NULUMDO-196680 format. One record per residue (C-alpha): chain; x, y, z. Coordinates in Angstrom, 2 decimals. Layout:
// residues N
<atom ch="A" X="X" Y="Y" Z="Z"/>
...
//
This chain:
// residues 406
<atom ch="A" X="44.09" Y="21.60" Z="-5.67"/>
<atom ch="A" X="45.87" Y="19.57" Z="-2.98"/>
<atom ch="A" X="49.29" Y="18.08" Z="-3.70"/>
<atom ch="A" X="48.09" Y="14.46" Z="-3.70"/>
<atom ch="A" X="45.27" Y="15.30" Z="-6.14"/>
<atom ch="A" X="47.66" Y="17.01" Z="-8.54"/>
<atom ch="A" X="50.02" Y="14.04" Z="-8.21"/>
<atom ch="A" X="47.17" Y="11.65" Z="-9.13"/>
<atom ch="A" X="46.57" Y="13.47" Z="-12.40"/>
<atom ch="A" X="50.29" Y="13.65" Z="-13.21"/>
<atom ch="A" X="50.66" Y="9.96" Z="-12.39"/>
<atom ch="A" X="47.82" Y="9.08" Z="-14.78"/>
<atom ch="A" X="49.47" Y="11.12" Z="-17.54"/>
<atom ch="A" X="52.78" Y="9.33" Z="-17.13"/>
<atom ch="A" X="51.61" Y="5.75" Z="-16.64"/>
<atom ch="A" X="48.85" Y="5.74" Z="-19.28"/>
<atom ch="A" X="50.90" Y="7.29" Z="-22.07"/>
<atom ch="A" X="54.28" Y="5.57" Z="-21.93"/>
<atom ch="A" X="57.04" Y="7.67" Z="-23.42"/>
<atom ch="A" X="54.99" Y="10.87" Z="-23.66"/>
<atom ch="A" X="56.59" Y="14.10" Z="-22.47"/>
<atom ch="A" X="55.92" Y="14.47" Z="-18.74"/>
<atom ch="A" X="57.62" Y="17.83" Z="-18.15"/>
<atom ch="A" X="56.29" Y="19.76" Z="-15.19"/>
<atom ch="A" X="55.32" Y="16.61" Z="-13.28"/>
<atom ch="A" X="54.57" Y="17.10" Z="-9.58"/>
<atom ch="A" X="55.09" Y="13.49" Z="-8.50"/>
<atom ch="A" X="56.60" Y="13.28" Z="-5.01"/>
<atom ch="A" X="60.05" Y="11.74" Z="-4.40"/>
<atom ch="A" X="60.46" Y="8.08" Z="-3.39"/>
<atom ch="A" X="59.03" Y="7.11" Z="0.02"/>
<atom ch="A" X="57.27" Y="10.47" Z="0.41"/>
<atom ch="A" X="54.47" Y="10.54" Z="2.98"/>
<atom ch="A" X="52.18" Y="11.56" Z="0.12"/>
<atom ch="A" X="52.28" Y="8.13" Z="-1.54"/>
<atom ch="A" X="49.81" Y="6.45" Z="0.90"/>
<atom ch="A" X="47.41" Y="9.38" Z="0.30"/>
<atom ch="A" X="47.84" Y="9.03" Z="-3.46"/>
<atom ch="A" X="47.13" Y="5.29" Z="-3.20"/>
<atom ch="A" X="44.00" Y="6.00" Z="-1.16"/>
<atom ch="A" X="42.76" Y="8.46" Z="-3.78"/>
<atom ch="A" X="43.47" Y="6.04" Z="-6.61"/>
<atom ch="A" X="41.54" Y="3.30" Z="-4.80"/>
<atom ch="A" X="38.57" Y="5.62" Z="-4.28"/>
<atom ch="A" X="38.69" Y="6.30" Z="-8.02"/>
<atom ch="A" X="38.97" Y="2.59" Z="-8.95"/>
<atom ch="A" X="42.11" Y="3.26" Z="-11.03"/>
<atom ch="A" X="44.92" Y="2.16" Z="-8.68"/>
<atom ch="A" X="45.78" Y="-0.83" Z="-10.88"/>
<atom ch="A" X="46.56" Y="1.36" Z="-13.90"/>
<atom ch="A" X="49.65" Y="2.79" Z="-12.21"/>
<atom ch="A" X="50.94" Y="-0.37" Z="-10.53"/>
<atom ch="A" X="53.52" Y="-1.57" Z="-13.09"/>
<atom ch="A" X="54.79" Y="1.93" Z="-13.78"/>
<atom ch="A" X="55.35" Y="2.61" Z="-10.07"/>
<atom ch="A" X="56.93" Y="-0.76" Z="-9.38"/>
<atom ch="A" X="59.50" Y="-0.22" Z="-12.13"/>
<atom ch="A" X="60.49" Y="3.14" Z="-10.60"/>
<atom ch="A" X="60.45" Y="2.07" Z="-6.93"/>
<atom ch="A" X="58.74" Y="5.27" Z="-5.77"/>
<atom ch="A" X="56.85" Y="3.72" Z="-2.83"/>
<atom ch="A" X="58.15" Y="1.96" Z="0.27"/>
<atom ch="A" X="58.17" Y="-1.84" Z="0.21"/>
<atom ch="A" X="55.11" Y="-2.29" Z="2.44"/>
<atom ch="A" X="52.91" Y="0.02" Z="0.36"/>
<atom ch="A" X="54.23" Y="-1.50" Z="-2.86"/>
<atom ch="A" X="53.38" Y="-4.98" Z="-1.57"/>
<atom ch="A" X="49.83" Y="-3.94" Z="-0.62"/>
<atom ch="A" X="49.41" Y="-2.24" Z="-3.98"/>
<atom ch="A" X="50.64" Y="-5.29" Z="-5.87"/>
<atom ch="A" X="48.32" Y="-7.65" Z="-3.97"/>
<atom ch="A" X="45.30" Y="-5.38" Z="-4.57"/>
<atom ch="A" X="46.13" Y="-5.33" Z="-8.30"/>
<atom ch="A" X="46.44" Y="-9.11" Z="-8.43"/>
<atom ch="A" X="43.05" Y="-9.50" Z="-6.72"/>
<atom ch="A" X="41.46" Y="-7.00" Z="-9.13"/>
<atom ch="A" X="42.84" Y="-8.78" Z="-12.19"/>
<atom ch="A" X="41.70" Y="-12.19" Z="-10.92"/>
<atom ch="A" X="38.23" Y="-10.75" Z="-10.43"/>
<atom ch="A" X="38.36" Y="-9.40" Z="-13.97"/>
<atom ch="A" X="39.26" Y="-12.82" Z="-15.34"/>
<atom ch="A" X="36.43" Y="-14.47" Z="-13.40"/>
<atom ch="A" X="33.95" Y="-11.89" Z="-14.70"/>
<atom ch="A" X="35.13" Y="-12.37" Z="-18.27"/>
<atom ch="A" X="34.74" Y="-16.13" Z="-17.93"/>
<atom ch="A" X="31.19" Y="-15.59" Z="-16.62"/>
<atom ch="A" X="30.53" Y="-13.18" Z="-19.49"/>
<atom ch="A" X="31.84" Y="-15.71" Z="-22.02"/>
<atom ch="A" X="29.38" Y="-18.32" Z="-20.69"/>
<atom ch="A" X="26.52" Y="-15.84" Z="-21.05"/>
<atom ch="A" X="27.64" Y="-14.89" Z="-24.57"/>
<atom ch="A" X="27.52" Y="-18.54" Z="-25.63"/>
<atom ch="A" X="24.13" Y="-19.07" Z="-23.95"/>
<atom ch="A" X="22.52" Y="-16.15" Z="-25.79"/>
<atom ch="A" X="24.20" Y="-16.94" Z="-29.11"/>
<atom ch="A" X="23.16" Y="-20.61" Z="-28.94"/>
<atom ch="A" X="19.57" Y="-19.52" Z="-28.33"/>
<atom ch="A" X="19.49" Y="-16.83" Z="-31.04"/>
<atom ch="A" X="18.98" Y="-13.85" Z="-28.76"/>
<atom ch="A" X="20.65" Y="-10.74" Z="-30.24"/>
<atom ch="A" X="22.47" Y="-8.69" Z="-27.60"/>
<atom ch="A" X="25.49" Y="-6.49" Z="-26.89"/>
<atom ch="A" X="27.78" Y="-5.93" Z="-23.92"/>
<atom ch="A" X="27.79" Y="-2.30" Z="-22.75"/>
<atom ch="A" X="30.34" Y="-0.51" Z="-20.53"/>
<atom ch="A" X="32.66" Y="-2.98" Z="-18.73"/>
<atom ch="A" X="34.62" Y="-4.94" Z="-21.32"/>
<atom ch="A" X="33.17" Y="-2.74" Z="-24.10"/>
<atom ch="A" X="35.27" Y="0.06" Z="-22.57"/>
<atom ch="A" X="38.19" Y="-1.97" Z="-21.17"/>
<atom ch="A" X="39.18" Y="-3.52" Z="-24.51"/>
<atom ch="A" X="40.49" Y="-0.11" Z="-25.61"/>
<atom ch="A" X="42.94" Y="0.12" Z="-22.69"/>
<atom ch="A" X="46.64" Y="-0.67" Z="-23.27"/>
<atom ch="A" X="46.28" Y="-3.35" Z="-20.55"/>
<atom ch="A" X="42.55" Y="-4.17" Z="-20.44"/>
<atom ch="A" X="42.67" Y="-6.35" Z="-17.31"/>
<atom ch="A" X="44.07" Y="-3.42" Z="-15.32"/>
<atom ch="A" X="40.70" Y="-1.71" Z="-15.62"/>
<atom ch="A" X="38.47" Y="-2.36" Z="-12.59"/>
<atom ch="A" X="35.43" Y="-4.44" Z="-13.52"/>
<atom ch="A" X="32.21" Y="-4.22" Z="-11.53"/>
<atom ch="A" X="29.40" Y="-6.22" Z="-13.08"/>
<atom ch="A" X="28.35" Y="-7.39" Z="-16.54"/>
<atom ch="A" X="25.89" Y="-5.19" Z="-18.42"/>
<atom ch="A" X="23.95" Y="-6.78" Z="-21.26"/>
<atom ch="A" X="21.52" Y="-4.96" Z="-23.57"/>
<atom ch="A" X="18.82" Y="-6.86" Z="-25.47"/>
<atom ch="A" X="15.88" Y="-5.66" Z="-27.52"/>
<atom ch="A" X="12.66" Y="-5.00" Z="-25.64"/>
<atom ch="A" X="10.92" Y="-7.73" Z="-27.62"/>
<atom ch="A" X="13.53" Y="-10.26" Z="-26.45"/>
<atom ch="A" X="13.73" Y="-9.16" Z="-22.82"/>
<atom ch="A" X="11.27" Y="-11.63" Z="-21.28"/>
<atom ch="A" X="12.68" Y="-14.51" Z="-23.30"/>
<atom ch="A" X="16.21" Y="-13.61" Z="-22.21"/>
<atom ch="A" X="15.10" Y="-13.44" Z="-18.55"/>
<atom ch="A" X="13.44" Y="-16.84" Z="-18.77"/>
<atom ch="A" X="16.49" Y="-18.36" Z="-20.46"/>
<atom ch="A" X="18.80" Y="-17.09" Z="-17.73"/>
<atom ch="A" X="16.55" Y="-18.43" Z="-14.96"/>
<atom ch="A" X="16.36" Y="-21.83" Z="-16.70"/>
<atom ch="A" X="20.16" Y="-21.94" Z="-16.73"/>
<atom ch="A" X="20.80" Y="-21.25" Z="-13.07"/>
<atom ch="A" X="20.92" Y="-17.45" Z="-12.96"/>
<atom ch="A" X="19.06" Y="-16.16" Z="-9.90"/>
<atom ch="A" X="17.09" Y="-12.93" Z="-10.33"/>
<atom ch="A" X="18.15" Y="-10.38" Z="-7.74"/>
<atom ch="A" X="16.81" Y="-6.87" Z="-8.35"/>
<atom ch="A" X="15.07" Y="-4.73" Z="-10.92"/>
<atom ch="A" X="16.30" Y="-1.26" Z="-11.75"/>
<atom ch="A" X="14.21" Y="1.83" Z="-11.24"/>
<atom ch="A" X="11.61" Y="1.95" Z="-13.98"/>
<atom ch="A" X="12.48" Y="-1.69" Z="-14.64"/>
<atom ch="A" X="15.02" Y="-0.85" Z="-17.31"/>
<atom ch="A" X="17.04" Y="-3.82" Z="-16.11"/>
<atom ch="A" X="16.91" Y="-6.91" Z="-13.93"/>
<atom ch="A" X="19.89" Y="-8.04" Z="-11.88"/>
<atom ch="A" X="21.02" Y="-11.67" Z="-11.91"/>
<atom ch="A" X="23.72" Y="-13.61" Z="-10.09"/>
<atom ch="A" X="25.60" Y="-16.79" Z="-10.89"/>
<atom ch="A" X="28.92" Y="-18.10" Z="-9.60"/>
<atom ch="A" X="29.68" Y="-14.83" Z="-7.85"/>
<atom ch="A" X="29.18" Y="-12.68" Z="-10.96"/>
<atom ch="A" X="26.53" Y="-9.95" Z="-11.06"/>
<atom ch="A" X="24.79" Y="-9.42" Z="-14.39"/>
<atom ch="A" X="22.42" Y="-6.60" Z="-15.28"/>
<atom ch="A" X="20.12" Y="-7.50" Z="-18.15"/>
<atom ch="A" X="18.89" Y="-4.26" Z="-19.76"/>
<atom ch="A" X="15.92" Y="-3.74" Z="-22.02"/>
<atom ch="A" X="16.95" Y="-0.11" Z="-22.34"/>
<atom ch="A" X="19.66" Y="2.18" Z="-20.99"/>
<atom ch="A" X="18.73" Y="3.70" Z="-17.64"/>
<atom ch="A" X="19.48" Y="7.20" Z="-18.93"/>
<atom ch="A" X="16.93" Y="6.90" Z="-21.76"/>
<atom ch="A" X="13.29" Y="7.63" Z="-20.87"/>
<atom ch="A" X="10.83" Y="4.88" Z="-21.71"/>
<atom ch="A" X="8.80" Y="7.24" Z="-23.90"/>
<atom ch="A" X="11.77" Y="8.27" Z="-26.07"/>
<atom ch="A" X="10.93" Y="5.76" Z="-28.78"/>
<atom ch="A" X="13.28" Y="7.16" Z="-31.40"/>
<atom ch="A" X="16.32" Y="6.82" Z="-29.13"/>
<atom ch="A" X="15.29" Y="3.35" Z="-27.95"/>
<atom ch="A" X="14.97" Y="2.25" Z="-31.58"/>
<atom ch="A" X="18.38" Y="3.75" Z="-32.35"/>
<atom ch="A" X="20.10" Y="1.53" Z="-29.78"/>
<atom ch="A" X="18.10" Y="-1.51" Z="-30.81"/>
<atom ch="A" X="19.28" Y="-0.93" Z="-34.38"/>
<atom ch="A" X="22.80" Y="-0.89" Z="-32.91"/>
<atom ch="A" X="22.23" Y="-4.44" Z="-31.67"/>
<atom ch="A" X="21.52" Y="-5.43" Z="-35.29"/>
<atom ch="A" X="24.74" Y="-3.66" Z="-36.38"/>
<atom ch="A" X="26.85" Y="-5.05" Z="-33.55"/>
<atom ch="A" X="30.58" Y="-5.53" Z="-33.91"/>
<atom ch="A" X="32.97" Y="-7.81" Z="-32.03"/>
<atom ch="A" X="35.32" Y="-6.84" Z="-29.23"/>
<atom ch="A" X="38.05" Y="-8.95" Z="-27.67"/>
<atom ch="A" X="39.97" Y="-9.04" Z="-24.39"/>
<atom ch="A" X="42.68" Y="-11.66" Z="-24.51"/>
<atom ch="A" X="40.96" Y="-14.86" Z="-25.61"/>
<atom ch="A" X="37.50" Y="-13.57" Z="-24.71"/>
<atom ch="A" X="35.21" Y="-12.24" Z="-27.44"/>
<atom ch="A" X="31.91" Y="-10.41" Z="-27.09"/>
<atom ch="A" X="29.42" Y="-8.47" Z="-29.24"/>
<atom ch="A" X="29.26" Y="-4.71" Z="-28.76"/>
<atom ch="A" X="27.55" Y="-1.68" Z="-30.25"/>
<atom ch="A" X="29.05" Y="0.06" Z="-33.30"/>
<atom ch="A" X="31.62" Y="2.69" Z="-32.38"/>
<atom ch="A" X="29.40" Y="5.79" Z="-32.36"/>
<atom ch="A" X="26.78" Y="4.16" Z="-30.11"/>
<atom ch="A" X="29.37" Y="2.59" Z="-27.84"/>
<atom ch="A" X="30.86" Y="6.05" Z="-27.35"/>
<atom ch="A" X="27.42" Y="7.53" Z="-26.75"/>
<atom ch="A" X="26.82" Y="4.95" Z="-23.98"/>
<atom ch="A" X="30.09" Y="6.01" Z="-22.31"/>
<atom ch="A" X="29.14" Y="9.69" Z="-22.57"/>
<atom ch="A" X="25.65" Y="9.06" Z="-21.18"/>
<atom ch="A" X="27.24" Y="7.07" Z="-18.34"/>
<atom ch="A" X="29.45" Y="10.03" Z="-17.41"/>
<atom ch="A" X="26.44" Y="12.34" Z="-17.58"/>
<atom ch="A" X="24.49" Y="10.04" Z="-15.27"/>
<atom ch="A" X="27.26" Y="9.84" Z="-12.68"/>
<atom ch="A" X="27.81" Y="13.60" Z="-12.53"/>
<atom ch="A" X="24.93" Y="13.76" Z="-10.04"/>
<atom ch="A" X="26.05" Y="11.01" Z="-7.64"/>
<atom ch="A" X="29.77" Y="10.44" Z="-8.02"/>
<atom ch="A" X="31.76" Y="10.72" Z="-11.22"/>
<atom ch="A" X="35.18" Y="9.07" Z="-11.03"/>
<atom ch="A" X="38.36" Y="8.91" Z="-13.06"/>
<atom ch="A" X="37.52" Y="5.44" Z="-14.35"/>
<atom ch="A" X="34.55" Y="6.75" Z="-16.35"/>
<atom ch="A" X="36.66" Y="9.63" Z="-17.71"/>
<atom ch="A" X="39.49" Y="7.29" Z="-18.69"/>
<atom ch="A" X="36.98" Y="5.03" Z="-20.48"/>
<atom ch="A" X="35.89" Y="8.06" Z="-22.49"/>
<atom ch="A" X="39.49" Y="9.16" Z="-23.11"/>
<atom ch="A" X="40.53" Y="5.87" Z="-24.70"/>
<atom ch="A" X="37.37" Y="5.86" Z="-26.81"/>
<atom ch="A" X="38.16" Y="9.37" Z="-28.03"/>
<atom ch="A" X="41.78" Y="8.43" Z="-28.73"/>
<atom ch="A" X="40.79" Y="5.37" Z="-30.76"/>
<atom ch="A" X="37.67" Y="6.59" Z="-32.57"/>
<atom ch="A" X="36.91" Y="10.31" Z="-32.50"/>
<atom ch="A" X="39.06" Y="11.80" Z="-35.22"/>
<atom ch="A" X="37.84" Y="15.16" Z="-36.49"/>
<atom ch="A" X="36.23" Y="13.55" Z="-39.53"/>
<atom ch="A" X="34.42" Y="10.80" Z="-37.58"/>
<atom ch="A" X="33.27" Y="13.25" Z="-34.92"/>
<atom ch="A" X="31.78" Y="15.69" Z="-37.44"/>
<atom ch="A" X="30.26" Y="13.13" Z="-39.78"/>
<atom ch="A" X="28.97" Y="10.49" Z="-37.37"/>
<atom ch="A" X="29.21" Y="11.36" Z="-33.68"/>
<atom ch="A" X="28.25" Y="15.03" Z="-33.58"/>
<atom ch="A" X="24.85" Y="14.52" Z="-35.25"/>
<atom ch="A" X="23.96" Y="12.31" Z="-32.26"/>
<atom ch="A" X="25.28" Y="14.65" Z="-29.57"/>
<atom ch="A" X="23.73" Y="17.73" Z="-31.22"/>
<atom ch="A" X="20.26" Y="16.19" Z="-31.14"/>
<atom ch="A" X="20.68" Y="15.04" Z="-27.54"/>
<atom ch="A" X="22.15" Y="18.30" Z="-26.31"/>
<atom ch="A" X="25.46" Y="16.64" Z="-25.39"/>
<atom ch="A" X="27.96" Y="18.25" Z="-27.77"/>
<atom ch="A" X="29.30" Y="20.84" Z="-25.33"/>
<atom ch="A" X="29.63" Y="18.10" Z="-22.75"/>
<atom ch="A" X="31.49" Y="15.82" Z="-25.19"/>
<atom ch="A" X="33.92" Y="18.65" Z="-25.94"/>
<atom ch="A" X="34.46" Y="19.36" Z="-22.23"/>
<atom ch="A" X="34.97" Y="15.68" Z="-21.38"/>
<atom ch="A" X="37.60" Y="15.36" Z="-24.13"/>
<atom ch="A" X="39.19" Y="18.64" Z="-23.05"/>
<atom ch="A" X="39.44" Y="17.31" Z="-19.51"/>
<atom ch="A" X="41.22" Y="14.18" Z="-20.79"/>
<atom ch="A" X="43.68" Y="16.37" Z="-22.69"/>
<atom ch="A" X="44.34" Y="18.75" Z="-19.80"/>
<atom ch="A" X="44.42" Y="16.34" Z="-16.86"/>
<atom ch="A" X="45.00" Y="12.83" Z="-18.22"/>
<atom ch="A" X="47.51" Y="13.35" Z="-21.01"/>
<atom ch="A" X="45.38" Y="12.73" Z="-24.11"/>
<atom ch="A" X="47.21" Y="14.17" Z="-27.11"/>
<atom ch="A" X="45.80" Y="17.53" Z="-28.28"/>
<atom ch="A" X="45.39" Y="16.54" Z="-31.91"/>
<atom ch="A" X="41.64" Y="17.14" Z="-32.41"/>
<atom ch="A" X="40.13" Y="20.41" Z="-33.59"/>
<atom ch="A" X="36.67" Y="19.60" Z="-32.22"/>
<atom ch="A" X="37.85" Y="19.52" Z="-28.59"/>
<atom ch="A" X="40.15" Y="22.54" Z="-28.75"/>
<atom ch="A" X="37.74" Y="25.10" Z="-27.29"/>
<atom ch="A" X="36.91" Y="23.53" Z="-23.94"/>
<atom ch="A" X="36.59" Y="26.09" Z="-21.11"/>
<atom ch="A" X="39.63" Y="25.79" Z="-18.82"/>
<atom ch="A" X="37.79" Y="27.08" Z="-15.73"/>
<atom ch="A" X="35.01" Y="24.53" Z="-16.17"/>
<atom ch="A" X="37.61" Y="21.77" Z="-16.60"/>
<atom ch="A" X="39.27" Y="22.82" Z="-13.35"/>
<atom ch="A" X="35.93" Y="22.66" Z="-11.53"/>
<atom ch="A" X="35.31" Y="19.24" Z="-13.06"/>
<atom ch="A" X="38.74" Y="17.99" Z="-11.90"/>
<atom ch="A" X="38.10" Y="19.13" Z="-8.32"/>
<atom ch="A" X="34.63" Y="17.57" Z="-8.36"/>
<atom ch="A" X="36.00" Y="14.20" Z="-9.56"/>
<atom ch="A" X="38.69" Y="14.11" Z="-6.89"/>
<atom ch="A" X="36.17" Y="15.07" Z="-4.20"/>
<atom ch="A" X="33.61" Y="12.45" Z="-5.18"/>
<atom ch="A" X="35.50" Y="9.34" Z="-6.25"/>
<atom ch="A" X="33.98" Y="6.58" Z="-8.36"/>
<atom ch="A" X="30.26" Y="6.19" Z="-7.48"/>
<atom ch="A" X="30.73" Y="8.77" Z="-4.70"/>
<atom ch="A" X="33.08" Y="6.53" Z="-2.68"/>
<atom ch="A" X="35.28" Y="9.39" Z="-1.52"/>
<atom ch="A" X="32.50" Y="11.69" Z="-0.27"/>
<atom ch="A" X="30.22" Y="8.91" Z="1.04"/>
<atom ch="A" X="26.97" Y="9.92" Z="2.77"/>
<atom ch="A" X="27.99" Y="13.57" Z="2.79"/>
<atom ch="A" X="28.11" Y="13.51" Z="-0.99"/>
<atom ch="A" X="24.65" Y="12.00" Z="-1.10"/>
<atom ch="A" X="23.32" Y="14.88" Z="0.99"/>
<atom ch="A" X="25.02" Y="17.40" Z="-1.30"/>
<atom ch="A" X="23.33" Y="15.72" Z="-4.27"/>
<atom ch="A" X="19.95" Y="16.34" Z="-2.60"/>
<atom ch="A" X="20.70" Y="20.05" Z="-2.51"/>
<atom ch="A" X="21.84" Y="19.79" Z="-6.12"/>
<atom ch="A" X="18.38" Y="18.86" Z="-7.34"/>
<atom ch="A" X="15.99" Y="20.13" Z="-4.65"/>
<atom ch="A" X="15.04" Y="23.53" Z="-6.07"/>
<atom ch="A" X="12.00" Y="23.89" Z="-3.81"/>
<atom ch="A" X="10.01" Y="21.94" Z="-1.15"/>
<atom ch="A" X="7.88" Y="20.22" Z="-3.80"/>
<atom ch="A" X="10.99" Y="19.04" Z="-5.61"/>
<atom ch="A" X="12.48" Y="17.79" Z="-2.33"/>
<atom ch="A" X="9.29" Y="15.91" Z="-1.49"/>
<atom ch="A" X="9.32" Y="14.26" Z="-4.90"/>
<atom ch="A" X="12.95" Y="13.20" Z="-4.49"/>
<atom ch="A" X="12.29" Y="11.71" Z="-1.05"/>
<atom ch="A" X="9.23" Y="9.86" Z="-2.34"/>
<atom ch="A" X="11.14" Y="8.47" Z="-5.31"/>
<atom ch="A" X="14.12" Y="7.35" Z="-3.20"/>
<atom ch="A" X="11.82" Y="5.85" Z="-0.59"/>
<atom ch="A" X="10.03" Y="3.76" Z="-3.20"/>
<atom ch="A" X="13.39" Y="2.42" Z="-4.32"/>
<atom ch="A" X="14.76" Y="1.73" Z="-0.81"/>
<atom ch="A" X="11.74" Y="0.67" Z="1.28"/>
<atom ch="A" X="11.25" Y="-3.03" Z="0.74"/>
<atom ch="A" X="7.94" Y="-3.14" Z="2.60"/>
<atom ch="A" X="6.43" Y="-0.54" Z="0.27"/>
<atom ch="A" X="7.34" Y="-2.70" Z="-2.72"/>
<atom ch="A" X="5.14" Y="-5.46" Z="-1.28"/>
<atom ch="A" X="2.29" Y="-3.43" Z="0.24"/>
<atom ch="A" X="0.56" Y="-0.78" Z="-1.88"/>
<atom ch="A" X="-0.96" Y="0.97" Z="1.15"/>
<atom ch="A" X="2.53" Y="2.02" Z="2.31"/>
<atom ch="A" X="3.61" Y="3.69" Z="-0.93"/>
<atom ch="A" X="2.14" Y="7.16" Z="-0.21"/>
<atom ch="A" X="4.43" Y="7.32" Z="2.84"/>
<atom ch="A" X="7.73" Y="6.49" Z="1.15"/>
<atom ch="A" X="8.88" Y="10.09" Z="1.59"/>
<atom ch="A" X="8.61" Y="9.73" Z="5.39"/>
<atom ch="A" X="10.63" Y="6.49" Z="5.34"/>
<atom ch="A" X="13.36" Y="8.12" Z="3.27"/>
<atom ch="A" X="13.43" Y="11.26" Z="5.44"/>
<atom ch="A" X="13.90" Y="9.12" Z="8.55"/>
<atom ch="A" X="16.61" Y="7.07" Z="6.80"/>
<atom ch="A" X="18.45" Y="10.23" Z="5.69"/>
<atom ch="A" X="18.38" Y="11.67" Z="9.21"/>
<atom ch="A" X="19.72" Y="8.39" Z="10.61"/>
<atom ch="A" X="22.50" Y="8.39" Z="8.00"/>
<atom ch="A" X="23.47" Y="11.95" Z="8.90"/>
<atom ch="A" X="23.50" Y="11.12" Z="12.61"/>
<atom ch="A" X="25.58" Y="7.97" Z="12.03"/>
<atom ch="A" X="28.07" Y="10.00" Z="10.00"/>
<atom ch="A" X="28.14" Y="12.80" Z="12.61"/>
<atom ch="A" X="27.24" Y="15.54" Z="10.18"/>
<atom ch="A" X="27.05" Y="18.83" Z="12.09"/>
<atom ch="A" X="24.96" Y="21.92" Z="11.32"/>
<atom ch="A" X="28.02" Y="23.72" Z="9.95"/>
<atom ch="A" X="28.78" Y="20.75" Z="7.70"/>
<atom ch="A" X="25.19" Y="20.79" Z="6.46"/>
<atom ch="A" X="25.71" Y="24.39" Z="5.41"/>
<atom ch="A" X="28.83" Y="23.40" Z="3.50"/>
<atom ch="A" X="26.99" Y="20.49" Z="1.88"/>
<atom ch="A" X="24.32" Y="22.89" Z="0.67"/>
<atom ch="A" X="27.07" Y="25.03" Z="-0.85"/>
<atom ch="A" X="28.62" Y="21.94" Z="-2.45"/>
<atom ch="A" X="25.28" Y="20.97" Z="-3.97"/>
<atom ch="A" X="24.74" Y="24.42" Z="-5.46"/>
<atom ch="A" X="28.31" Y="24.41" Z="-6.79"/>
<atom ch="A" X="27.66" Y="21.02" Z="-8.38"/>
<atom ch="A" X="24.52" Y="22.42" Z="-10.01"/>
<atom ch="A" X="26.55" Y="25.28" Z="-11.49"/>
<atom ch="A" X="29.16" Y="22.86" Z="-12.85"/>
<atom ch="A" X="26.54" Y="20.67" Z="-14.53"/>
<atom ch="A" X="24.90" Y="23.69" Z="-16.12"/>
<atom ch="A" X="28.32" Y="24.98" Z="-17.26"/>
<atom ch="A" X="28.84" Y="21.67" Z="-19.05"/>
<atom ch="A" X="25.68" Y="22.33" Z="-21.05"/>
<atom ch="A" X="23.66" Y="19.66" Z="-19.23"/>
<atom ch="A" X="20.29" Y="19.50" Z="-17.53"/>
<atom ch="A" X="20.58" Y="19.16" Z="-13.75"/>
<atom ch="A" X="17.78" Y="16.57" Z="-13.69"/>
<atom ch="A" X="19.56" Y="14.54" Z="-16.40"/>
<atom ch="A" X="16.85" Y="15.09" Z="-19.00"/>
<atom ch="A" X="17.98" Y="14.57" Z="-22.57"/>
<atom ch="A" X="16.73" Y="16.54" Z="-25.53"/>
<atom ch="A" X="13.92" Y="15.03" Z="-27.61"/>
<atom ch="A" X="16.43" Y="12.66" Z="-29.22"/>
<atom ch="A" X="16.90" Y="11.13" Z="-32.61"/>
<atom ch="A" X="14.10" Y="11.93" Z="-34.99"/>
//
């Protein structure tokens, strides 16, 4: 592991757990040439704001970098406040019109952080029951929300208002539409919703075990395209706050066992203990495989949040991850083409040729990014390595869950 990557993990340990023993830290000295590289990595991971106050108090960076860092943090926190204000307006709209709902991810993860507004916020994710989905869509349109996009399989519709992006979900994207028992489980969670708060903002959220399951499913989903530290830190603070040995065994493990996610939950918690400073106080996470955790750490650093660090090259590697044979590759191209080719969404006659559109687009992307033949060979190796990591975590490469809750 490169020096700046190791420093990123040590920095997270020290700034997230104030006062905890940080012996063996590999943080570079003040004004080291490594600090700009560390900042770049933290930005790719969407976690640069978490370390800002800690670093400023210790004056480890030069003044110019510290100034840039501070400004980026201010901008991020202002965006977070604007998003929370937009979320508050949506909360009131749904509550006033008797539409049951919960906030997932976003503030439902951030509220557990020591400083919630230091967590990067992307969009607002709202989950409603399937029976209320059309009514919720109509209500949003009537109140000035413009419909933007629908997710693959139409599990959500994207809306915009006042610069905020909102995804209205009728189901989680990681849950197949035919998995009725699991869909019903989350809808029952809407009926059992609890309240979260961030500063003066309040919002409904799923009960603890289902909120944690959403975070775990989110990590699982991003393993194939670009898992970042932000998703792992979300999980870490959930584990710290909720997953005592007794709660894990009595309430959480029955869910992960039936979904085939228990080994993954253990590994994700083990990673947080080994690389992010989570206290090693739980029996259930004590047997995580150290070699697998090391592979996971290197993968996270390489990818960055949503694949930002690896860019188009990472997308190519993910093709090799899942393309076991030519038929599988064809199916992947066809599926991606249907999602990306706007003309095919309007004209049915074009849909059989989506694979050709996507193949042409991929070649153009590779050419634009100057990916050579030797790099393609490495990308193939990266994809196969990624496949091995996912399998080592006890997961299905194609992100298929077990039958689910019976």
